[in-house]
C-alpha positions in Angstrom: 174.3 73.6 27.0 177.0 75.4 29.0 174.3 77.2 30.8 172.5 73.9 31.7 175.8 72.3 32.8 176.5 75.4 35.1 173.0 75.2 36.6 173.4 71.4 37.3 176.8 72.0 38.9 175.5 74.8 41.1 172.5 72.7 42.2 174.8 69.9 43.2 177.0 72.3 45.2 174.0 73.7 47.1 172.6 70.2 47.7 176.0 69.1 49.1 176.1 72.1 51.3 172.6 71.5 52.7 173.4 67.8 53.4 176.5 68.9 55.2 174.5 71.3 57.4 171.9 68.6 58.2 174.6 66.1 59.1 176.4 68.6 61.2 173.4 69.6 63.2 172.8 66.3 65.1 176.5 66.0 65.9 176.5 69.5 67.3 173.4 68.7 69.4 174.9 65.5 70.6 178.0 67.4 71.8 175.9 69.9 73.8 176.6 70.1 77.5 173.9 68.1 79.3 171.7 69.5 82.0 172.9 68.3 85.3 170.4 67.1 87.9 171.0 65.2 91.2 169.0 63.2 93.7 170.8 63.2 97.0 169.7 60.9 99.8 170.9 61.0 103.4 169.4 58.3 105.6 170.2 58.3 109.3 167.2 56.1 110.2 168.0 52.6 111.5 167.5 49.6 109.3 165.9 46.6 111.1 168.2 45.3 113.9 170.6 48.2 113.5 171.2 51.5 115.2 170.7 55.0 113.7 173.5 56.7 111.9 174.6 60.2 112.9 176.1 62.0 109.9 174.3 60.7 106.8 172.2 63.9 106.6 175.4 66.0 106.9 177.1 63.9 104.1 174.1 64.5 101.8 174.1 68.3 102.3 177.9 68.5 101.9 177.7 66.6 98.5 174.9 68.9 97.4 176.9 72.0 98.3 179.9 70.9 96.2 177.7 70.0 93.2 175.9 73.4 93.2 179.0 75.4 93.9 181.5 73.7 91.6 179.7 71.0 89.6 177.5 73.1 87.3 174.3 71.9 89.0 171.7 74.5 89.5 170.2 74.6 92.9 166.7 73.9 91.5 168.0 70.7 89.9 169.4 69.2 93.1 166.9 67.4 95.3 168.1 66.7 98.9 166.1 64.0 100.6 166.7 63.3 104.3 165.2 60.0 105.6 162.7 59.8 102.8 160.3 56.9 102.1 161.6 54.5 99.5 158.8 55.5 97.2 160.0 59.2 97.5 163.5 58.2 96.2 162.1 56.5 93.2 159.6 59.3 92.5 162.4 61.8 92.5 164.4 59.8 90.0 161.3 59.3 87.9 160.6 63.0 87.7 164.0 63.7 86.3 163.7 60.9 83.8 160.3 62.0 82.7 161.5 65.5 82.2 164.3 64.3 80.1 162.0 62.2 78.0 159.9 65.2 77.1 162.9 67.2 76.2 165.0 64.9 73.9 167.0 67.9 72.6 168.3 68.6 76.2 170.7 65.8 77.3 170.7 64.9 80.9 173.5 64.0 83.3 171.8 62.3 86.3 173.7 62.0 89.6 172.4 59.8 92.4 173.9 59.8 95.9 173.0 57.7 98.9 174.4 57.6 102.4 172.8 55.2 104.8 172.2 51.6 105.7 172.2 48.8 103.1 172.3 45.0 102.8 172.7 42.5 99.9 169.3 43.3 98.4 168.3 46.8 99.4 169.1 50.3 100.5 167.3 51.5 103.7 166.1 55.1 103.4 164.2 55.9 106.6 164.9 52.3 107.8 162.7 50.8 105.1 163.9 48.6 102.2 164.4 50.1 98.7 165.1 47.1 96.5 168.2 47.3 94.3 166.2 46.0 91.4 163.9 49.0 91.6 166.9 51.3 91.7 168.5 49.4 88.8 165.4 50.1 86.6 166.0 53.8 87.0 169.8 53.9 86.6 169.6 51.6 83.6 167.4 54.0 81.7 168.9 55.5 78.5 166.6 58.5 78.9 169.5 60.1 80.8 172.5 60.4 78.6 174.9 60.0 81.5 174.1 58.4 84.8 176.4 58.5 87.9 175.7 56.8 91.1 177.6 57.1 94.4 176.6 54.7 97.1 178.1 55.2 100.6 176.6 52.3 102.4 177.7 48.9 103.9 176.6 46.0 106.0 176.6 45.9 109.8 179.8 46.4 112.0 181.1 46.8 115.5 181.3 49.6 117.9 184.1 51.4 116.0 181.6 53.7 114.2 180.7 51.7 111.1 177.5 52.4 109.3 175.2 49.8 110.9 176.1 48.1 114.2 175.1 44.4 113.7 177.5 41.7 112.5 176.3 39.6 109.6 177.8 37.2 107.2 179.8 38.9 104.4 177.9 39.4 101.2 178.5 41.2 97.9 176.2 44.2 97.3 175.2 44.0 93.7 176.0 47.6 92.8 179.2 47.9 90.8 177.6 45.9 88.1 174.2 47.5 88.6 174.5 50.0 85.7 175.6 48.4 82.5 174.3 50.7 79.8 176.5 53.0 77.8 177.0 56.3 79.5 176.8 55.1 83.1 179.1 55.0 86.1 178.9 53.9 89.7 181.1 54.5 92.7 180.7 52.5 95.9 182.5 53.4 99.1 183.4 49.8 99.8 184.0 46.6 98.0 180.7 45.2 99.2 182.4 42.8 101.5 183.4 45.6 103.9 182.0 48.2 106.3 181.8 51.8 105.3 182.8 54.0 108.3 181.7 57.2 109.8 184.1 59.5 111.7 183.3 61.6 114.7 186.3 63.8 113.9 185.1 64.4 110.3 181.4 64.4 111.3 180.7 62.3 108.2 181.9 59.2 106.4 185.5 58.9 105.4 184.8 58.3 101.7 182.2 61.1 101.2 184.5 63.6 103.0 187.5 62.8 100.8 185.3 62.7 97.7 184.1 66.3 98.4 187.6 67.4 99.2 188.8 66.0 95.9 186.1 67.9 94.0 187.1 71.1 95.8 190.5 70.9 94.0 192.6 68.5 96.0 192.2 65.8 93.4 193.2 68.0 90.4 196.3 66.0 89.4 197.2 67.9 86.2 196.3 71.4 87.6 193.9 72.2 84.8 191.3 73.6 87.2 188.9 70.8 86.7 188.4 67.6 88.6 187.2 64.5 86.7 185.3 61.5 87.9 188.4 59.4 87.8 190.5 62.0 89.6 187.9 62.4 92.4 187.6 58.6 92.9 191.4 57.9 92.9 191.9 60.7 95.5 189.1 59.5 97.8 190.1 55.9 97.5 193.7 56.4 98.6 192.8 58.5 101.6 189.8 56.3 102.6 192.0 53.2 102.6 194.6 55.1 104.7 192.2 56.4 107.3 190.2 53.3 107.7 193.4 51.2 108.1 194.4 53.5 110.9 191.1 53.8 112.7 189.3 50.5 112.1 190.2 46.8 112.1 189.4 46.2 108.4 190.4 48.8 105.8 187.7 50.1 103.5 188.4 49.7 99.7 186.1 51.9 97.5 185.2 50.4 94.1 184.5 52.0 90.8 183.0 50.7 87.5 181.9 52.7 84.6 181.0 52.6 80.9 181.2 56.1 79.6 182.2 55.4 75.9 185.4 57.4 76.0 184.1 59.9 78.5 186.3 58.6 81.4 187.6 62.2 81.7 184.1 63.5 82.6 184.6 66.6 84.7 182.5 66.8 87.8 183.8 70.1 89.2 185.2 73.3 87.6 187.1 75.4 90.1 186.6 78.6 88.1 182.9 78.4 89.1 183.9 79.6 92.5 185.1 83.2 93.0 186.5 82.4 96.4 189.7 80.5 95.8 192.8 79.5 97.7 195.9 79.3 95.5 198.2 76.8 97.2 201.8 76.3 96.3 203.2 73.1 97.6 206.9 72.3 97.5 207.0 69.0 99.3 203.8 68.4 101.3 201.5 66.8 102.0 199.6 69.9 103.1 196.4 69.9 105.1 193.8 72.6 105.2 191.9 72.8 108.5 188.8 74.9 109.1 189.5 76.6 112.4 186.0 77.4 113.5 185.0 73.8 113.3 188.3 72.0 113.7 187.7 69.9 110.6 190.3 68.9 108.1 188.7 70.2 105.0 191.1 68.6 102.5 194.6 67.1 102.1 197.0 67.5 99.2 198.9 64.5 97.9 202.7 64.7 98.3 204.9 66.3 95.7 205.5 69.7 94.2 202.4 71.2 92.7 200.3 74.3 92.4 196.6 73.9 93.1 193.4 76.0 93.1 191.2 75.1 96.0 187.5 76.2 96.3 186.7 76.4 100.0 184.0 78.4 101.8 185.1 81.8 103.4 186.5 81.6 106.9 189.6 81.0 108.9 191.9 78.1 108.0 195.1 76.6 109.1 197.5 75.3 106.4 199.6 72.6 108.0 202.5 70.2 107.1 203.5 67.5 109.5 206.8 65.6 109.5 208.6 63.6 112.2 206.6 64.8 115.1 206.8 68.5 114.0 204.4 70.7 112.3 204.7 73.8 110.1 201.6 76.0 110.0 200.1 79.2 108.7 196.7 80.7 109.4 194.9 82.2 106.5 191.6 84.1 106.2 189.6 83.3 103.1 187.3 86.2 102.2 184.3 86.0 99.9 185.0 86.7 96.2 188.8 86.9 96.7 191.9 84.9 95.9 194.0 83.9 98.9 197.5 82.8 98.1 199.7 80.7 100.4 203.0 79.0 99.8 204.5 76.1 101.8 207.7 78.3 102.1 205.7 80.7 104.3 204.7 78.1 106.9 206.2 78.5 110.4 207.2 75.9 112.9 204.4 75.6 115.5 204.1 74.3 119.0 202.9 70.7 118.8 200.1 70.8 121.4 198.3 73.6 119.6 198.0 71.7 116.3 194.8 70.4 114.8 192.7 71.2 117.9 189.3 72.8 117.4 189.8 76.6 117.3 193.5 76.2 118.1 194.3 79.6 116.5 193.0 82.7 118.2 190.7 85.1 116.5 192.5 88.0 114.8 191.2 90.5 117.3 192.8 88.6 120.2 196.2 88.1 118.5 199.2 90.1 119.7 199.5 91.7 116.3 197.1 91.6 113.4 197.5 89.1 110.5 199.0 90.6 107.4 196.7 92.8 105.3 194.1 92.9 108.0 192.3 96.1 109.1 190.9 96.9 112.6 188.9 99.8 113.9 188.2 100.3 117.6 185.7 103.0 118.8 184.4 103.8 122.2 182.7 106.4 124.3 182.6 107.1 128.0 184.5 108.7 130.9 188.2 108.6 131.6 189.9 110.2 134.6 193.0 107.9 134.5 196.5 108.4 133.2 196.1 105.0 131.6 194.7 106.4 128.4 194.8 104.8 125.0 196.4 105.4 121.6 194.6 106.9 118.6 192.5 110.0 118.2 190.5 111.4 121.2 188.3 114.4 121.9 190.3 115.0 125.1 193.7 116.6 125.6 194.5 115.3 129.0 193.3 113.2 131.9 190.8 115.6 133.3 188.1 114.7 130.8 184.6 113.9 131.8 183.6 112.4 128.4 185.9 111.0 125.7 185.4 109.6 122.2 188.5 107.6 121.5 188.9 106.3 117.9 191.8 104.0 116.8 192.6 101.8 113.8 195.3 99.3 113.0 196.6 97.8 109.8 198.6 94.6 109.7 201.4 95.4 107.3 202.7 91.9 107.7 201.9 89.1 110.2 204.3 90.8 112.6 204.4 94.5 111.8 201.3 96.7 112.5 200.6 100.4 112.1 198.4 102.2 114.6 196.0 104.6 112.9 195.4 107.5 112.7 198.8 108.0 114.4 202.4 107.5 113.5 203.0 104.6 115.9 204.1 101.0 115.0 204.4 97.7 116.8 206.4 94.6 115.8 206.0 91.1 117.1 208.9 88.7 117.8 208.0 85.1 118.6 204.9 83.0 117.9 201.5 82.2 119.3 201.7 79.4 121.9 205.1 80.3 123.2 206.7 83.7 124.2 206.0 86.9 122.3 207.9 90.2 122.6 206.2 93.3 121.0 208.3 96.5 120.9 206.4 99.6 119.9 206.9 103.4 119.6 205.9 106.6 117.8 203.2 109.3 118.0 200.8 107.4 120.2 197.8 109.7 120.3 196.6 113.2 119.3 193.7 115.5 119.5 192.6 118.7 117.9 189.9 121.2 118.9 189.1 124.9 118.8 187.6 127.3 121.3 188.9 130.9 121.2 192.2 129.4 119.9 193.3 126.2 118.3 194.8 123.4 120.4 196.8 120.5 119.1 197.9 117.9 121.7 199.5 114.5 121.5 201.7 111.9 123.2 205.0 110.5 122.1 206.2 107.2 123.5 208.0 103.9 123.2 208.1 100.6 125.1 207.6 96.8 124.9 204.9 94.3 125.7 205.6 90.7 126.6 203.1 87.8 126.3 203.6 84.4 127.9 201.1 81.8 126.6 199.8 79.4 129.3 197.3 77.6 127.1 196.1 78.0 123.5 193.4 80.4 124.9 195.1 82.1 127.9 198.2 84.2 128.5 200.0 86.4 131.0 201.0 89.9 129.8 203.5 92.4 130.9 203.7 96.0 129.5 206.4 98.6 130.0 206.6 102.0 128.4 207.4 105.7 128.7 205.6 108.6 127.1 205.5 112.4 127.1 202.6 114.7 126.3 202.8 117.9 124.3 200.3 120.7 123.9 200.6 123.4 121.2 198.1 126.3 121.0 197.9 129.3 118.8 195.5 132.1 119.2 194.2 134.0 116.2 193.2 137.6 117.0 191.9 140.5 114.8 194.3 143.3 113.9 192.8 146.8 113.9 194.3 149.9 112.4 197.5 148.1 111.5 198.3 147.1 115.1 198.4 143.5 116.2 198.8 142.5 119.9 201.6 140.1 120.8 200.8 136.4 121.0 202.3 136.2 124.5 201.5 133.1 126.5 198.8 131.9 124.1 201.4 130.3 121.9 203.1 127.4 123.7 204.6 124.0 123.4 205.4 121.7 126.2 207.2 118.4 126.7 207.9 119.0 130.3 206.7 115.6 131.8 207.9 112.1 131.0 205.7 109.5 132.5 206.3 105.7 132.9 203.7 103.0 132.9 203.8 99.3 133.8 201.0 96.8 133.7 200.7 93.1 134.5 197.6 91.2 133.4 195.9 87.9 132.5 193.5 87.2 129.6 191.5 84.2 128.6 189.0 83.3 125.9 186.0 81.2 126.9 184.3 79.0 124.4 185.7 81.2 121.6 182.9 83.7 122.4 184.0 85.9 125.4 187.5 87.2 126.1 188.2 88.4 129.7 191.2 90.5 130.6 192.2 91.9 133.9 195.4 93.8 134.8 197.0 95.9 137.5 199.1 98.9 136.5 201.2 101.6 138.0 202.1 104.9 136.4 204.3 107.7 137.6 206.4 110.7 136.4 210.0 110.1 135.6 210.9 113.7 134.7 209.1 116.9 135.5 210.5 120.0 133.7 213.6 118.1 132.7 214.4 117.2 136.4 213.6 114.2 138.5 210.4 114.7 140.5 210.4 115.9 144.0 207.7 114.9 146.5 204.5 113.0 146.1 202.8 115.6 144.0 205.5 115.6 141.3 205.9 111.8 141.3 202.1 111.6 140.8 202.0 107.8 141.3 198.7 106.2 140.2 197.8 102.5 140.9 194.9 101.2 138.9 193.1 97.8 138.3 190.9 96.8 135.4 191.3 97.4 131.6 194.7 99.1 131.8 196.6 96.8 129.5 197.7 97.4 126.0 199.1 94.8 123.6 201.1 96.1 120.7 199.4 99.5 121.3 195.9 97.9 120.9 193.8 98.5 124.1 192.5 95.3 125.8 189.0 95.6 127.2 187.8 94.1 130.5 185.2 92.1 128.6 185.0 91.4 124.8 182.1 89.5 123.3 182.9 88.1 119.9 179.9 88.2 117.5 182.0 86.4 114.8 185.4 87.1 113.4 184.5 90.6 112.1 182.7 92.3 115.0 182.9 92.3 118.8 181.5 94.4 121.6 184.0 95.8 124.1 183.6 96.9 127.7 186.3 98.9 129.5 186.4 99.7 133.2 189.1 100.5 135.7 189.4 102.0 139.2 192.5 103.5 140.8 194.1 105.8 143.3 196.3 108.8 142.7 198.7 109.2 145.6 199.9 112.7 144.7 196.5 114.2 144.9 195.0 111.7 147.3 192.1 111.1 144.8 190.4 108.2 143.2 190.4 107.7 139.5 188.0 105.8 137.3 187.4 105.0 133.7 184.5 103.2 132.0 183.7 103.1 128.4 181.6 101.0 125.9 183.0 100.3 122.5 183.2 98.0 119.5 185.9 96.5 117.3 185.6 95.7 113.6 188.3 93.4 112.1 188.4 92.3 108.5 
């Protein structure tokens, strides 16, 4: 009897356990993260009686980039349709829904985006009507567990840049109530009674631009590294109303309705998906992040003390805070796969005319000193018969070379202090870009080492200052002053025979007998951010010869030269520099001069390259 009772009790426990597993399975499956798919439509084509749009395609591609980079959408699950036929839009949605229907164990989050013309009854991809009732049938489908729609469209408007350029009577686009099933949400860029606006400055619509910026981290209110649907909408709404109130006659009020059954916190982007991150520490704000190569304001941070992670593409950016007609800025370089940190405390007061203009900040290679933690290598080959030689390592010991291979590096220890490699020379910048800059420098400027029948080590010690006066954001006048002295040390190694070694005699020598001065005045300008031209005139002569003042023309050894004779912070400035991006440039050096002491002409011409990273 006891055995039977024990058996029945064991059977009951096992049955309870199995029932628990069966019940737990569906709940676990329901909690699985859904597959994310998107249909992205950009329609520049004109609707009947309206003019084409300019930036709807750009808006669509920008939305797709954010979804694939940060939203957990695989590239193969994101369809970008530019000016498609209406049937093509519906077919794309149908394909996703059919795939979800055949895989019920794989939940689907379906994201739909449209940028283009619309009216009260239809969207207009490729200028042809797509009835809202047709779209409603797809976005009402429960086949997709979660459906999100973002419609950036409006009625006609005036010449101010609205999407559509024909005035009509106000109407209500029947979109916010379009999706009513559980697990659905829809965002519209206007209330339906208003225009949605494009911006020439943003090269896209106000709402889509701010929506994408929010997903890149600017909308992360609680700093948890994720941006939810509600956070992205609230951020985009505030800035869209602000911008359209400033630039248009009627502000644009985005609208938002959803039914997500407790999923109002649905995350749309996760910043940890990006390995390229800017960690921004804001004390007061609001801070703006401007992409320098395009001049576009990528994102803005709402006022208040906060620490944010921002996922932006690699490139050069300007972090800016404006207040009472003044601006504090800092240029940063965002490198792939790295974390770039910047604090509002490190921003510097900038010259107002240089702010927010396209490419207002110079490329690192054209700056007076390198940005902090930036490396640069300059290499060249050619002929140099001039006393206006350059720092670094060279295959030559003097100015009589017929062929030289100068090599020089630089490291930005800070934004102001740089070390010239492979020497022991340093330069420090006082002042800021756009105004007046003073760059004192000094140390072991150059050296060379070679061996024939004896070893020769030669070098040049010097100190001086460079001055840069900015005329425009892209052009400046330069003045360089400096003194230097060469030294040559040689040691001959000879064989000793039968215990006798000959004396070294004159083969061992060291000389600092000549102290030489140089002065150069030049002008440089960067054209279209592609080519930098620099021309200078310089004079060089001996201040001391053998410890005494020089006597006569031969000892003074005055040289006058024109061309690439200018240095800036000990970094040689070429006659022509072609920028092939921020990292690499091709340099051309050339100069011609006259040496009065010897009544001879001098020349220098070299071809080189510069790498900056």
